[in-house]
N, C-alpha and C positions, 0 to 999 in steps of 0.2 A: 255722741254726734257721729253720723256716718261721714265717710270720706267723700271728697268731691270726686266726680267722675274724671277719669284720666283723659277722655276724648274731648278735644276742643275743636270747633270748626268756625272758620270765618265765613260769614255770609253777607250778602248785600241788602237783605230785607230789613225793614224796621223791626225792632224788638220791643214788644210791650206785653202787658199782662193778658194772659189767656189767648194770645195769638196762635193760630195754627198755620204752619208753614210747610211748603214742599221743598225738600232739598234738591240740589242739582243732581244730575245723573252720575257724575264722577264721585260726588260725596256719598250718594246712596250706594254706589258700588263699593266704595271704601268701607262703609259701615257694615254692609251685609256680607260681602265676599271676603274682605280682608280682616275686619275686626269681629266678624261673626255676631253682630248685634241682632237682637230680636225685639219685637214689640214689648214695651214696658221698661226697656233699658233707658237710663238717663245719660245725657251728654251735656256739654256746655257749648254755648254759642256766643259770638261777639261780632260786632260790625264796625267798630271804631267810633261809634256815635253814642249808642245807648248802653254802654257798659257790657257786662257779662251776664248771661242768663242760663238758668237751669232749664233744660227741656227734656221731655219724655218722648221716646219714639212710639208713635201710635200705629204706624204701618211700616213694616220692614220689607221693602221691595227694592231689589238692586237697581231698578230703573227710576224709582221715585219714592224715596222714604218720606213719610209725613211725621212731623213732630209738633208737640204742643208745648208752649212756654208755660213754665210753672211759676218761677219767681226770679228776681234779679239777685245775683250773688255778689256782684261788685259794681259800684257806680263807675261811670266813665271818669278817667283821671286825666289831668294835664300830662302831656308827653313833651319831652324836650324838642325844640325846633332846631334840629341839627342836621345839616346836609353833609354828605360825603361825596367828594369828587375823586374819581380814580380812573386810571388808564386801564382799558380792558386787558385782561390777562388770559392765559390758557383756561379752558373750560373748567377744570376741577378747581383751580385756584380762584377763579371768579366766583364760582359757587360758594367756596369757603368764605370769601370776603362778604358776599351778600348775606350769608347765614349769620356770621358773627356780627356784622353791622346791625342787622335786625335785632339780634339778641341784646345788643348794647344801646338800643333806643334810637337809631337814626330815623329821621322822618322822610328824607329824600336821598336817593342814590343817583348820582349823575356820572355816567361814563364820559370821559373826555379823550379826544384824539390829540396826542402831543407828538412832537417830532420823533421821539424814541418809542412810541407805542408799537408793540410788536404784534398785537392781535386786535383787529378792528371789527370783527364779526360777532354780533351778540344777538341772541334770541330773547328779546325783552319779555315776551309772554312767559317763556320758561323761567327766566330769572324772577319774574313777579310771583310765579307759583312757588319758587324756592323761598322767597321772602315770606309769603303767606304761611307756608308750612312751618317756617322758623318761628313766626309770631304765634302760631297755634301752640307749638311745643314749649315756648318760653313764657307763656301766659301773659304776653303783651295784650293790650286792649286795642291796639291799632296795627296797621300794616304799612310799612314805608312805600312811598311811590318810587318807581324806577322809570326814569325818563330816557328818551332816545339819545344816543351818543351825539356829542357836539364837539366842534373844533376848539382848540385852545383860545383862539382869538374871539370866537363867538361867546365863550363863557365870560371872558373879561368884559366884552362890550355890553353884555346883557346883565351883568351882575348887579343886584340891588345894593347900592352903596351904603345903606343903613345896616347891612348884614356884614359882620366881621368875617374876613377870610383868612384862615390860618393855613399856610402852606409849609410842608415839611421840607427843610433844606438840608440835604446830605453833605453840603460843603462845610458845615460847622459854623456858619455865620448866624444861625438863629439862636434864640434864647431857649432854655429848657421849657418844654411845653407847659408844665404846671405853673411856671412863672408867667408865661404868656397869657394863660387863661385868667389868672388872678381873680378867681371867683366869677368871671364873666363866662358862663358855660352855656348860654342860650342865645338863640338868634345868631347863629354863626355857621360857617362851613369849614370843613377840613379838606385840604387838597393833597392827595397822595400822588407822587410822581410815578412814572412808569419804571420798568426795569431799566437800570442804568441812570435813573434820576432825570430831573428836568435838564434841558440844555442850558447853556450859558445865556442865550438870548431870552429864554423863557424865564429864567431866574431874574434877569434884569427887568423884564416886563412886570413880573410880580412885585419886585422890590420897589417899583415906581408908583404903585397904586396907593392911594391915600387910605384905603380901607383894608389893606392886607398887612400881615405880619409874618415873619419867618419864625419857625419853631424847630427845635432839635429834640431828638429822642435818645441821644446818648452817642457813645463812641462807635458802636457797631453799625455795620451796613445791614439793614433789614430788608427782607423781601417785602414787596408792596402790601400783600395781604397781612403780613405780620405787623408792619408799620401802621396800617389802618386799625387793626385790633388793639394795638398798644395805645395809639392816640385816643381812641374812643374809651378805652378802659381808664386812662388817666382823666379824661373829661368827666366820666361818671364818678370817679373817686372824688374829684374836686367838687362836683355838683352835689354829692351826698352830704357835704359839709354845710350847705345852705339850702333854703327852700327854693323850689322852682317858682318864679314869679311871672313867667310869660305864659298866658293862657292860650293854649293852642289845641283846639278840638277840631277833628275833621268835620 
């Protein structure tokens, strides 16, 4: 059996048997100029809806590559319905957070402006491209949505109360995260505070919500991107012990 192609691309087109598709100019440039692909070479495509498909390049042009779909290699799978809320960080650290959160299965990334947020400028289009590239490389079948930044108060006011909200409390008042999850690993959101943590007023506001719970990651003070990665890794570890029951397909 031949190995699967190493190149995977996320596209917005519908994927079905014998379809012929034209790739975007950036994707065509990537295939021809960066990866040196030629007509007849095979790649993998996914769109978050129709699973993963094997495709053959029929015309290798840096401005508009054409591909023909051959067969489906993986059916679309349920993905966890997990949101990650975070305070914007410096560019490289935000990129790291987006990349790791995508690899660990987050479905939505929500930047939040808190009292101690030190960086409020974000290029959502660029971050979405980072998430897409991470999904391509990690063999995910979907790409998380990244929304525009919102204020602390707006997030609380608009939060769907049927979705559990787990916020990381650096003051030590929360329970260990694995215990908080207690096998409830879907239809929830993690909220990672900014550098310096949530303010006292923000912790009071979070603690008064009926749908929120404080969690703790241990005795060390973690950087925001480290805390996010650790929390999501713990969730995935707990989730691996039971089947995913929430059906969420884009």
